[in-house]
N, C-alpha and C positions, 0 to 999 in steps of 0.2 A: 397468392392464397386467395381462395374464393370464400367469401363471407355468405352468411345466410341471406343477407339483403341482396346479394348478387344473384341468387338462385331464382329463376323465374317461377312465378306462382303457377301451380298446376292449372291446366285448362279444364273448364267445367262444361259438361253436356248441357244442352237446352232442357234436358229432363232431370237435372241434378236435384232440384227440389223434390221431384216425385220419388227419386231414389232415397233421399233422406227420410222422407215421410214413411216409406216402406221398410225402414230399418236396415238398409243395405250397408254392408261392410265394403269399404272402398280400397282401391289399390292404384298405384301409379302405373299407367300403361302409356308408353310413348309421350310422356308429359301431360297426359290427361288423368284426371281423377275419376276413375270409372268403377262401377259396382262390380265386385268380385263374387259376391253371393248375397242373397237376401235371407234364406232360411238355412239350407244346407246344400252342399255341392251334390250329394247323392240325390236328394229330393228333386232338385232342379234338373239334373241329368235324366232321372227316370221320368219326369214329367214330359220332357221333350220326346223321349222314346215312346211313351204310351198315350200321351194326350197332346200338349202343346206348351211351348215356353215362349215368352216375350223378352227379346233382347234389345237393348240400346246399343247401337253401333255407330252413334253420331261422331265418334272419334275417327272413322274412316275418312279418306280423302276423295273428294269428288272433283274431277277435272274436265271441263267442257272443251271439246275440240270441234271447231266449226270453221266453215269457209269452203270455197270451190275445190281446193286441193285436200280437204280433210281425209278422203278415203286413201289417196295416194300417200299422203303424209303418214298415216298410221301404218300403212304397209311398210314404209321405210323405218318408222320409229319402233315398231313392235315385231315380235318374232312370227306372228300369225298374219294371215291374209284378211285384214279387216274389210277391205273393199268388197269382199265376197259375202259379208254378213248381211242378211236380209233386214229390212226395217222391222223393228220390234224384237229383234234377236239379240241375245247376249253371247259373248264368246270369252272364254278364259284365254289369256295370253301372257306373254313375258316381255318385260323391258330389260333388254340385255345391254351389257357394255361391249366395248370392241373386243374384249378378250373372251367373249362368250359366256361370261358370268352373269348372274341374275341381279339386276338392280332392284326389281320388285316383280311380283306376279299380280296381275290385275284382271279385273272383269270389265269388258267394254260392251256398252249398249249402243246400238244404232237407233237413234231417235228419229232422224229424218235423213234425207239423202245425203246431205253434207253436214250433219250434226250428230256428234257422238258424245257419250258420257263415259269417262274412264275413271274407274273406282280403284283407288290404290290403298295400301296399308297405311295406317296412321304413322308408324315410325318411319316410313319412307316418303311421306308427303313432300318434303322439301326436295329430296333427290329425284323423285319422279317428276315433279313440276319442272325442276331445273333442266333435267334431261330432255323432256318433251319440248320445252320452249326453246332450247338450243337447237334441237333437231328440226324445229318448224321454220328455222330461218330461211331455208331455200324453198319454202312452199307458201302458197296463198292460203294459209290456215292460221287461225288464232287459238292459242292455248290459254285458258282462263281458269285459275284456281277458284272454284265456287264453294269450297268445303265449309267456309264459315257461314254460308247462307242456307245450308242444307242439313236437315236431321235425317237419320236413318234408323228405322226400327225394323226388327225381323220377328216374324211369327213362324216357329218351326215345330213340326210334329205331325202326327197323322191327323189331328183335329184342326190343323191350321186353316184349311179352306173353310171349314164350317164357322170358324171364329170370324174370319173376314167377311163372310156372307151375312153374318148376324150383327156386324158392327154398325151402331147407329151413326148416321151422317156420312158413311162411306158409300158413295154411289157411282154408277157408270162402268163398273168393272164386271166383265163376263169371265169369271175365273174357270168356268167349266171348259172353255176352249183354249185356255192358257197352257201351253206346253212347257216342259222344263227348259230352262234357259231361254225363255221368252219374257217380254214385258208388255204392259199395257198401261194406258192412262185411266185415271179415275179422279174423283173429287172427294174431298172430306170437308164438309161444311163450307163449300165454295172454293176451297184452296186445292190447286192441282196436286195430284199424287201420281208418282210413277211406281207401279207395282211390278216387281219381277219375281218370277218363280225360280228362285235360286237359293242357295244356302251353304252352310259350312258345318253341317251337323250329321249329314248322312240320312237325314229324314226329308220328306216332302215339306215345303215351306215357301214362305214369301218374304221379300224385302220391300219395304215401303219408304220411298224418298219423298220428303215433304219440306216445305219452308220451315226454318228453325223456329219461328215464332208461332207456328201452328202445331208443333210436335206434341206439346203437353196435352192438348185436347184429344188428339189421335191416340196417344198412349192411354189416356183414361178411358176412352170409348172401347178400345181393344180389350183392356182388362175387364170392363164391364160385360162385354159380349162373351168373353171367354170363360166366365165363372162357371157356366153350366157344363163346359167341356173339360174343365180341369186345367185350364190355362194358368200359369204362374209366371211372374217375372223371373228371369234367370240371368246370372252373372257370368263373368268371363271364366271362372273356374269350371263351370259345367260346360261352357262352350269349348274349353280346351279338351276335356276328356271325350266330348262328343265327336270333335274333328279327329282326335287320335284314333278312337275306334273305327272311324270311317276312312282312316289311312290318308288324310288330307294334310299336306305339308304346311308348316308354319314358317314364315320368314323369320330369320334369326335362329332358327333351330335346324329345319331341314334344307333351307334355302339361303344363300348368301351371294355376295358379289364374286366369290371365287368358285362357286358351284356351277358346273355345266348342267343344263337341263337333263341331259341323258343320264347323268349320275343319279338324279332324283326321280327317275322314271317319267320324266316329262319331255322326252325327246320328240314325241308325237306333236307337241305344241309348237315346235320349231318347224316352220313350213319352208323346207329347202326346195320345194318344187315351184314356189311362186316365182314369176319371171323377173321380179324387180329385186334390187339390192336392198338390204337392210342392216342396221347396225348389228354387228356381231356375226354377220354371215360367214365370213372367211374362217373365223375361229370355230364356228359351229360345224362347218364342213369338215374341218380337221378332227374335231371332237376331242374328248378327254384322253389322257394317256391310257394305255391298255391295262395298267395296274391301278388306275384311279378307283377309289372306294365307291361303292354303289349302295343305294338306299334299300333297306330290307325291313321286313317286319320280324319281330321276335316275340315268342310266347314263352311263358314260364309257368311252373306250378307254384303253389303256396300263395303268400300274400305280399311278398317283397318285390317291388319293381325297380328296375335300374332307372335312374333319372338322367337328364341331360348332362353330358360330360363324363359319365361313368364308362370305364373301359370295357370293351368286349374282348374276351380272350378265347383262344382255342380251348376246346373241352379236352383236357388231358386224357381222360378215361377213353373217349371215343377215338382219339388219335393214336393212342398207345404210348404216348410220351409221359414224362413226369413233370414237365414245365408247361404252364398255361401261357402261351405266347400272345401278345396283343395282336388283334386282327381288326379292330374298329372301335367305334365309339357310339354310345347311345346319344340320340338327339332329342327324344321325347319318350316319356314312359309313365305309366300309372297302372294301378290296379283297376282294371276295367269294371265299371259299375254294372254294365249289361252282361258281360261274359263271366265275371266272377274270378278271373285269374289275371296275372300281370300281362300287359302288352306293351311293346316298345317299338319305336322306330330307331334305326341305327345305320350308320355308314360302315360297311365292312369291306375287306379286301375281296375282290371278285371271285377268288378261289374258295371263299367261304360263304358265298351268297346264294347257293342253290337251296331251294326249299327242302326241309328235312335235315339240314346240316346242324350238327350239335355244336354249341358254343357255351360259353360261360360269361356271366355278367359279374364284374368285380363290384360288389356292393359293399363299399367301406371295408375291404379287406377280405370279405367272405365271397367265395365264388358260388353263384347261383346258376344251376344248369338251365339252359334255354335252347330253343330251337328256331331256326330260320323258317318263316312262313310267308305266304303271299299276302300282299295288301289287297283290299282292306281286311281288317279283323272282323268287321260287322257290315252286313248289307241288309237294308230293310226289305221286308216282304212287300211286294207291289201288288 
């Protein structure tokens, strides 16, 4: 039996005091006590779509990979070809197991010729670090978990660039020339900052990596600079609905150690054309079974959305039958704040995956009509 005394205390962000002062409501996320909302989920969601939101992402894992063999090592350890990534470029990739399943999805930054930063999900920090360190044994490359030393904040939304350019103390960054999935270096009051034009909301935005003990000052300065633009602090609840509208998968929902990338629409991330071997290559070449479920988007009318774990069934009316047979399961769902109707991601049988296919969501015993649609649900106007 596990007692309360045996339960580890939740980890706190370097910005925890700032969140408390702002009246945040907290939730446990992968062992971290993180802000789920400050005012309301809807207000924070709409702020990111129309102005800007400020997120604390310090729970994410930052893993440094360096050494003469770092490029070759990452080509072997990850599904993509990281040796081809340019300096200052970022690349989305996958850490696979031998069976071709996903240990984690990561973003990799090439900082110097033989120096990379791998950013992993908070809940997979231990698994990612362990897998990378084990795979590095045959290479002249060091894998160092630097997560505790780094804070990460993100400014997301159409006003995000204006906010950063107005931030007191933030110097040395030419954001006008910074393309999507690129990074640059800057300074905040003398402390080095890595600024990346990436995000997880479907909007333009930036992620800023800074030493943990300098994060509070940067947070305050960003909030001050963003007042005129409508910037608000935003929690994990709005982050979830934003990424859902943008059709971005979340580990533990759309991705898992038993999920093939091709099932999740990520087959392009696995570079089978690269000349070197990589962990999971043989299984990836074989691919999932022909009847393996595939990830789709679902839209419905009304106000009720299917949630993770809800069954997807055949729409009896459209198939001419009398029984609604199970054909899949919802992985994420919500009433879309931007679109005004329910949106869901789900794994369904391949024969029910074509856009326009009518299905039904079993919402606590009530069948809600839905239709398969292409992802994403929302795309920003550029």
